[in-house]
N, C-alpha and C positions, 0 to 999 in steps of 0.2 A: 678838767677837759683834757682828753688825750686824742692826739691826731698823729697819723703816720704819713711821712713823705720826706722830700728833700728840703734841707735848710742850708743857710750859710751861717757858719759859726766861726768864732775866733775872737781875738782881742780887738777892741774898738776904743778909740780915744787918743789921748796924748800921753807923754811921759809922766805928767803930773797926775793924771786920772785915767787909768786903764781899766776897762771892764771886759770880762769875757761874756759874750752874748750870742744868741741865735736870732736870725731874722728870716723872714720869708712868708709866703702864703700859708704854709703848713703851721707855722707858729701863730699867725693871725687867727686861723680857724680854731686852733686849740684854745686860744684865749677866749673866743666867742663861745665855745662849748663850755668852758669853765664858768663864764658868766651865766649861761643858761642853767647849769647844774646847781648853782647856789652853793650851799655848804654841806648838803646832805646826800648828794648822789654823784655818780661818775658818768659823764657823758663822753661818748667816743664818736669819731668820724667814720665814714664808710670804709676807708682803707684799713683802719684799725679793726673795725668789725669783721671785715673779710679775713683778716689775718688771725683773729682770735675766736671766731664764732664756734669752732669745734671744742674749745676749752672753757669758755666763759659764757654764761647765759646772759643774753642781752635782748632788750625789747625795742622795737622801732619807736622813735619819738617825732617823726616828721622831718621837715627840712627847715633850715635856717638860711637867711640871706646874709651874706658877708660883704661888707663894703669892698669895692674894687675887685669883685669877683663876678663873672658873668653868670655862672651856674649856681643854683642853691646847693647847700651841703646837706646830705642825708645824715641824720644823727640817731644814735642809739643810746639807751640807758642800761648800765650794768645792773643786773638784778641780783640782790644779795641772797 
């Protein structure tokens, strides 16, 4: 799953266990797109589609509802 947008990134944790991570709505949507794609396709969100549609052939796959998000997310599948 690929999604484009703002995230919060950085080191999270304590001195004993520090992890570099990203969090935010954009990351949550990307995770849902990844689940939707399974293991054999690439799903992208609307922002990614708008940025790449001139270079990569993609087909619309409807909308998905993401927890804690008011509006559904339009998703597209990369065509090989």
